C-alpha positions as CSV (number, residue, x, y, z in Angstrom):
1,M,72.0,88.0,63.8
2,A,74.0,86.7,66.5
3,P,73.1,83.1,67.7
4,G,71.3,82.9,71.3
5,L,72.6,81.6,74.4
6,G,70.9,78.3,74.3
7,D,72.4,77.4,70.8
8,R,75.8,75.9,72.5
9,A,77.2,74.7,69.0
10,A,77.9,78.2,68.2
11,W,80.2,79.1,70.9
12,N,83.6,77.2,71.3
13,A,85.1,78.6,74.5
14,D,84.9,76.9,77.8
15,G,82.6,78.0,80.5
16,A,78.8,78.2,81.2
17,L,78.4,81.0,78.6
18,G,81.2,79.8,76.3
19,G,82.7,83.0,74.7
20,M,79.2,84.7,74.7
21,P,79.1,88.4,74.0
22,I,77.1,90.3,76.4
23,L,76.3,94.0,76.6
24,L,75.9,95.8,80.1
25,K,73.9,98.8,81.1
26,D,76.3,101.8,81.6
27,N,75.6,102.0,85.3
28,I,77.3,98.8,85.9
29,E,81.2,98.9,86.5
30,T,83.7,97.1,84.6
31,R,87.5,97.2,85.2
32,D,88.2,98.2,81.6
33,M,85.5,100.8,80.7
34,P,84.1,103.8,82.3
35,T,80.8,103.9,84.0
36,T,78.8,107.1,83.5
37,A,75.2,106.2,84.1
38,G,74.8,108.5,81.1
39,S,76.0,111.7,83.0
40,L,78.9,114.1,82.0
41,A,79.7,114.1,85.9
42,L,80.7,110.6,85.6
43,V,82.3,110.5,82.1
44,G,85.9,110.1,83.8
45,N,84.5,107.3,86.3
46,A,86.9,104.3,85.7
47,P,87.6,102.7,89.0
48,G,89.0,99.7,87.6
49,R,86.8,97.3,89.1
50,D,84.2,94.8,88.2
51,A,80.8,94.7,89.8
52,P,80.3,91.2,91.1
53,L,77.8,90.2,88.5
54,V,80.5,91.1,86.0
55,A,83.1,88.9,87.7
56,R,80.6,86.2,87.5
57,L,79.9,86.7,83.8
58,R,83.7,86.7,83.1
59,A,84.2,83.6,85.1
60,A,81.4,81.8,83.2
61,G,83.0,82.7,79.5
62,A,81.3,85.7,78.6
63,V,83.0,88.3,76.8
64,I,81.9,91.9,77.8
65,L,81.2,93.5,74.5
66,G,80.7,97.1,75.7
67,K,78.1,99.3,77.6
68,T,74.6,100.4,76.5
69,N,73.2,103.9,76.6
70,L,70.4,104.3,79.3
71,S,68.0,106.9,80.6
72,E,70.4,109.3,82.3
73,W,70.7,108.4,85.9
74,A,68.5,105.3,85.3
75,N,65.4,107.9,84.7
76,I,65.6,109.3,88.2
77,R,66.5,112.9,87.4
78,S,63.3,114.4,86.1
79,S,59.5,113.6,86.2
80,H,59.7,115.2,82.7
81,S,62.4,113.1,81.1
82,V,62.8,111.6,77.6
83,S,63.5,108.0,78.1
84,G,66.5,106.7,76.3
85,W,68.3,109.9,76.4
86,S,71.5,110.7,78.2
87,A,74.1,113.5,78.0
88,V,76.7,110.8,77.1
89,G,74.8,108.6,74.8
90,G,72.3,110.7,73.3
91,L,69.1,109.2,72.2
92,T,68.5,105.6,71.9
93,R,65.7,104.5,69.3
94,N,63.3,101.8,69.0
95,P,64.4,99.4,66.3
96,H,60.9,98.5,65.4
97,A,60.4,102.2,64.4
98,L,63.2,104.6,64.5
99,D,60.6,107.6,65.5
100,R,59.4,105.6,68.5
101,N,60.8,105.6,72.1
102,A,62.8,102.6,73.5
103,C,61.3,103.0,77.1
104,G,63.9,103.2,80.0
105,S,65.8,103.3,81.8
106,S,67.6,100.1,80.4
107,S,66.8,101.4,76.6
108,G,70.2,100.6,75.3
109,S,70.1,97.0,76.6
110,G,66.7,96.4,75.2
111,A,67.2,98.1,72.0
112,A,70.5,96.4,71.4
113,V,69.3,93.0,72.0
114,A,66.1,93.4,69.8
115,A,68.3,94.8,67.0
116,G,70.7,91.5,67.2
117,L,73.8,93.5,68.3
118,A,74.3,90.6,71.1
119,P,72.2,87.9,72.2
120,A,72.1,89.1,75.8
121,A,72.4,92.4,77.9
122,I,72.0,93.3,81.5
123,G,69.6,95.9,82.8
124,T,68.9,97.2,86.0
125,E,65.3,97.9,87.5
126,T,64.0,100.0,90.2
127,D,60.6,100.1,88.9
128,G,60.0,99.2,85.2
129,S,63.3,99.8,83.9
130,I,63.9,96.3,82.7
131,T,60.4,95.3,81.9
132,C,59.2,98.4,79.9
133,P,62.1,98.5,77.3
134,A,62.1,94.8,77.0
135,A,58.4,94.7,76.3
136,V,58.4,97.7,74.0
137,N,61.4,96.6,72.0
138,G,59.9,93.1,71.6
139,I,62.3,91.0,73.6
140,V,62.3,89.1,77.1
141,G,63.2,91.0,80.2
142,F,63.5,89.6,83.8
143,K,63.5,91.4,86.9
144,P,64.5,88.8,89.6
145,T,63.8,88.9,93.2
146,V,65.4,91.7,95.1
147,G,68.5,90.1,96.8
148,L,69.3,87.3,94.1
149,V,71.6,89.6,92.2
150,S,74.2,91.6,93.5
151,R,74.1,95.3,93.2
152,T,77.7,96.0,94.6
153,H,79.4,98.7,92.0
154,I,76.2,99.5,90.1
155,V,75.2,103.3,90.3
156,P,72.3,103.1,92.6
157,I,68.7,104.4,93.0
158,S,67.3,102.4,95.8
159,H,68.5,99.6,98.0
160,S,64.9,98.7,98.6
161,Q,64.1,98.1,95.1
162,D,67.1,98.1,92.6
163,T,68.2,94.9,91.0
164,A,69.9,93.8,87.9
165,G,68.5,91.3,85.4
166,P,68.9,89.7,82.2
167,M,67.3,91.0,78.7
168,T,67.3,88.3,75.9
169,R,65.6,87.3,73.1
170,T,64.3,84.1,74.7
171,V,63.4,83.2,78.4
172,E,65.9,80.2,77.9
173,D,68.6,82.7,77.4
174,A,67.3,84.8,80.3
175,A,67.4,81.7,82.5
176,I,71.1,80.9,81.4
177,V,72.2,84.4,82.2
178,L,70.4,84.4,85.6
179,S,72.1,81.1,86.5
180,V,75.3,82.9,86.1
181,I,74.8,86.2,87.8
182,A,72.8,85.0,90.8
183,G,74.2,84.5,94.0
184,T,75.4,85.7,97.3
185,D,77.6,88.9,97.7
186,P,79.3,89.6,101.2
187,A,79.2,93.4,100.1
188,D,75.4,93.5,99.4
189,A,73.6,92.4,102.7
190,A,70.3,91.9,100.8
191,T,71.8,88.9,98.8
192,A,72.5,86.9,102.1
193,E,70.0,84.2,101.0
194,A,70.6,84.1,97.4
195,D,72.9,80.9,97.4
196,A,70.4,78.9,99.1
197,R,67.5,80.2,96.8
198,K,69.4,80.1,93.6
199,V,68.9,77.1,91.4
200,D,69.7,76.1,87.6
201,Y,67.1,78.2,86.0
202,R,67.5,76.8,82.5
203,A,67.2,73.0,83.9
204,A,64.0,74.3,85.7
205,L,62.1,75.5,82.6
206,D,59.1,73.2,81.4
207,A,57.4,73.9,78.3
208,Q,54.1,72.1,79.8
209,S,54.1,74.1,82.9
210,L,51.0,76.1,81.9
211,K,49.1,72.7,81.9
212,G,46.9,72.8,85.1
213,A,48.4,75.9,86.4
214,R,46.0,78.4,88.2
215,I,46.9,81.6,86.9
216,G,45.4,85.1,88.0
217,V,44.5,87.5,85.2
218,A,45.2,91.0,86.7
219,R,42.3,92.9,85.2
220,F,43.5,95.9,87.6
221,L,46.6,96.3,85.4
222,T,45.0,96.6,82.0
223,G,43.8,99.3,79.9
224,Y,47.1,100.9,78.7
225,S,45.7,100.9,75.0
226,P,42.8,99.1,73.2
227,G,45.1,97.4,70.9
228,T,47.0,95.9,73.7
229,D,44.0,94.7,75.3
230,A,43.0,93.0,72.2
231,V,46.3,91.2,72.0
232,F,46.2,90.2,75.8
233,E,42.7,88.7,75.2
234,A,43.7,86.6,72.4
235,R,46.7,85.2,74.4
236,L,44.2,84.4,77.2
237,A,42.5,82.3,74.9
238,A,45.8,80.6,74.0
239,L,46.6,80.1,77.6
240,R,43.2,78.4,78.1
241,A,43.8,76.1,75.4
242,A,47.1,75.2,76.8
243,G,45.5,73.8,79.8
244,A,46.1,76.8,82.2
245,E,43.1,77.4,84.4
246,L,42.7,81.2,84.5
247,V,41.2,83.2,87.5
248,E,39.6,86.8,86.8
249,I,40.9,89.1,89.6
250,T,39.2,92.6,89.3
251,D,40.4,94.4,92.5
252,G,44.0,94.9,93.5
253,P,45.8,96.8,96.3
254,D,45.7,100.5,96.6
255,R,48.3,101.3,93.9
256,A,47.9,105.4,94.7
257,A,49.0,104.6,98.5
258,I,51.9,102.3,97.1
259,G,53.0,105.0,94.8
260,A,53.1,107.6,97.4
261,G,55.2,105.6,99.6
262,E,57.3,104.6,96.9
263,M,58.0,108.0,95.9
264,V,59.1,108.8,99.6
265,V,61.5,105.7,99.5
266,L,62.9,106.4,96.1
267,M,63.8,110.0,96.9
268,T,65.3,109.4,100.6
269,E,67.4,106.4,99.4
270,L,68.6,108.0,96.2
271,K,70.3,110.8,98.2
272,A,71.6,108.2,100.7
273,D,72.8,105.7,98.2
274,L,74.1,107.9,95.6
275,N,76.2,109.8,98.2
276,T,77.6,106.5,99.4
277,Y,78.5,105.4,95.6
278,L,79.9,108.8,94.7
279,A,82.3,108.6,97.9
280,S,83.4,105.4,96.7
281,T,84.6,106.7,93.5
282,D,88.3,108.2,92.7
283,P,88.0,111.5,93.5
284,A,90.6,112.3,90.6
285,Q,88.1,111.0,88.2
286,V,85.0,112.1,89.6
287,T,84.8,115.6,91.4
288,T,81.0,115.4,92.0
289,R,81.2,113.6,95.4
290,T,77.5,114.1,96.6
291,L,73.9,114.5,95.1
292,A,74.3,118.0,95.8
293,D,77.5,118.3,93.6
294,V,75.7,116.6,90.7
295,I,72.9,119.2,90.9
296,A,75.4,121.9,90.8
297,F,77.4,120.6,88.0
298,N,74.1,120.1,85.9
299,R,73.3,123.8,86.5
300,A,76.7,124.9,85.3
301,E,76.8,122.5,82.1
302,P,74.2,123.4,79.4
303,R,74.0,119.9,77.8
304,E,72.8,118.3,80.9
305,L,69.6,120.4,81.0
306,A,69.1,121.0,77.3
307,L,65.9,118.9,77.3
308,F,64.5,118.7,80.9
309,G,65.4,119.6,84.2
310,Q,66.3,117.9,87.5
311,D,63.1,118.2,89.8
312,L,63.5,114.8,91.2
313,F,67.1,115.3,92.2
314,E,66.3,118.4,93.8
315,T,63.5,116.8,95.9
316,A,65.8,113.9,97.0
317,E,68.4,116.5,98.1
318,A,65.7,117.9,100.4
319,T,65.2,114.6,102.1
320,K,66.1,114.0,105.7
321,G,68.0,110.5,105.7
322,L,67.3,107.1,106.4
323,D,66.4,107.6,110.0
324,D,63.6,109.9,109.0
325,P,60.2,108.6,110.5
326,A,58.3,109.5,107.5
327,Y,60.8,107.5,105.3
328,V,60.6,104.4,107.8
329,A,56.9,104.6,107.6
330,A,56.3,105.1,103.8
331,R,58.9,102.1,103.4
332,E,56.8,99.8,105.6
333,T,53.6,100.9,104.2
334,A,54.5,100.5,100.5
335,Q,56.3,97.1,100.7
336,R,53.4,95.8,102.9
337,L,50.7,97.0,100.6
338,A,52.7,95.7,97.7
339,G,53.9,92.5,98.9
340,V,52.1,90.9,102.1
341,E,48.7,92.6,101.6
342,G,49.2,92.9,97.6
343,I,50.7,90.1,95.5
344,D,50.8,87.7,98.3
345,R,47.1,88.2,99.2
346,L,46.2,88.0,95.7
347,L,48.1,84.7,95.3
348,R,46.7,83.1,98.3
349,E,43.2,84.1,98.3
350,H,42.6,83.2,94.6
351,R,44.6,80.1,95.0
352,V,46.8,81.1,91.7
353,V,50.8,80.5,91.3
354,A,51.3,83.9,89.3
355,L,49.7,87.0,88.0
356,I,49.4,87.8,84.3
357,A,48.8,91.3,82.7
358,P,49.9,93.2,79.7
359,T,53.4,94.6,80.7
360,T,52.8,98.1,79.1
361,G,51.4,99.7,75.8
362,P,53.3,100.1,72.7
363,A,56.0,102.2,72.1
364,W,55.2,105.9,72.2
365,S,56.5,108.7,69.5
366,I,59.8,110.2,70.7
367,D,58.8,113.9,72.0
368,V,62.0,115.9,73.1
369,V,59.7,119.0,73.7
370,N,57.0,117.4,76.0
371,G,58.8,114.5,77.4
372,D,57.6,110.7,77.7
373,H,54.0,109.9,76.8
374,Y,53.7,106.9,79.2
375,L,50.3,105.0,79.4
376,G,51.2,102.9,82.6
377,A,52.7,99.4,83.3
378,A,52.1,96.4,85.4
379,S,55.8,96.8,87.1
380,Q,54.8,98.7,90.4
381,L,53.9,96.0,92.4
382,A,56.6,93.6,92.0
383,A,59.2,96.5,92.0
384,V,57.9,97.8,95.3
385,A,57.7,94.4,96.8
386,G,60.9,93.1,95.4
387,Y,59.3,90.1,93.7
388,P,60.1,88.6,90.3
389,H,58.6,90.2,87.1
390,L,59.1,88.7,83.7
391,T,58.1,90.0,80.3
392,V,57.7,87.9,77.2
393,P,56.5,88.9,73.9
394,M,52.8,88.4,73.2
395,G,52.1,90.1,69.9
396,Q,52.1,93.5,68.2
397,V,49.7,96.7,67.8
398,Q,50.3,98.0,64.6
399,G,53.7,96.6,64.0
400,L,54.7,97.7,67.5
401,P,55.8,94.9,70.0
402,V,53.5,94.5,73.4
403,G,54.3,92.1,76.2
404,M,52.9,89.7,78.5
405,S,54.0,90.1,82.5
406,F,54.3,87.2,84.6
407,I,54.6,88.3,88.2
408,G,55.0,85.8,91.2
409,A,56.1,85.5,95.0
410,K,59.3,86.3,96.5
411,W,62.0,83.8,95.5
412,D,59.7,82.1,93.1
413,D,61.8,83.1,90.1
414,A,62.2,79.5,88.7
415,R,58.5,79.1,88.3
416,I,57.9,82.6,86.8
417,L,60.4,81.9,84.2
418,S,59.1,78.4,83.4
419,L,55.6,79.7,83.1
420,G,56.8,82.5,80.8
421,H,59.0,79.9,78.6
422,A,55.8,77.7,78.2
423,F,53.9,80.7,76.9
424,E,56.9,81.8,74.7
425,Q,56.9,78.3,73.3
426,L,53.1,78.4,72.8
427,T,52.9,81.7,71.1
428,R,56.4,82.4,69.4
429,A,55.2,85.9,69.3
430,R,58.7,87.6,69.1
431,V,59.4,89.3,65.6
432,E,62.7,90.8,64.2
433,P,62.6,94.6,64.1
434,G,62.2,96.1,60.6
435,L,64.2,99.3,61.5
436,V,61.6,101.4,59.6
437,R,61.7,105.2,59.9
438,S,58.3,105.4,61.0
439,I,55.5,103.0,61.8
440,E,53.0,105.4,60.1
441,G,55.1,104.5,56.8
442,R,54.1,100.7,57.0
443,E,52.1,99.7,53.8
444,G,48.8,99.0,55.5
445,L,48.8,102.1,57.6
446,A,50.2,104.4,55.0
447,A,47.2,103.5,52.6
448,V,44.7,104.1,55.7
449,L,46.3,107.2,56.3
450,A,46.4,108.6,52.6
451,R,42.9,107.8,52.1
452,A,42.0,110.1,55.1
453,R,44.0,112.9,53.9
454,Q,42.2,112.8,50.5
455,E,38.7,112.8,52.2
456,P,36.9,116.4,52.1
């Protein structure tokens, strides 16, 4: 097992990361490796440039160990996808039970860190793509405020919601990585405030930060599974014992309306942003120059559509552009309902500094016939608003990890990390994966199932 980023004695090179090996999701460009987004259409995409966040990692002494598999095109191709699968990388499996899904789209980043292949990886999130795989693989995942980390030279979905973020075994490690990759990028207008907003996130961690903190319990973001809710309730008791003042919040914003607006935004921006990205690649390496070209490529390539289709790509291709009044209205409505009238209102009216909820349920069984069996997640509000969202291991359900989400206001990344760090130090709930073939084969559960089969 590789040492963590916080274990400075284990690394000898100069720099903030001191020779630390770090993995990158395969939608983040590096000068020395192809960047495919998991698609055969981009298998030759090697433009020889580092994304700014990669340049920051290298300058801090990190060693880029390689690229991790992902849900192809960051899980935006089909509404019936198998998370963790791509035509380039195949299927990522959950190291806690190999027949379970690793979630997505940062599937390989989550599974690799959980399995100890590297102490840290970079994932990307549009809605849940860092926090879900982190939670179900039993690690820490942090989606920063949109605009804190550059998105330049990352295969895009949505300029309104996309961000990169750290996936690590501890909150301290996530804070160390974030301190390196955060910062203004002149090529990404969303990051204009990043230099002024960023801090030393590791130095800001306080193991006593839960004491006296008013935290909102987002009851409207529970119910993913009875086992997950039971673990959550036990951790609430621990938070109270640590001195946190928990405030029950039963009613949240209209998530159906947020979701409807979000879909319009994602489909419209996917076409516009992906077309812009593809136009920036080398035409000798990437012959698919538009989303329409990718759709045609997939239709002609049997391996691409072997498991599921591309209905979301086709929906995106039919959108009318960033000047479409329907898109403009949907973006304003979704961001207002999730942000100002959502997270901001809840924090203000209940006088709390953060919201907490289960991140999602435990990993579901891999099903390449029917696709994902997704039980819901806490990611949408922070994703649409562009606010920080941290997941920290909180326990297990039948041997499968589940995470606790900490969600806060825009640019309140340091406080969210500190609260999560205090929770982590209090509970120490992360466990090493067993690489078992199936959770049903675990000793206690196998005995229960065997007895059930013997009954008449």
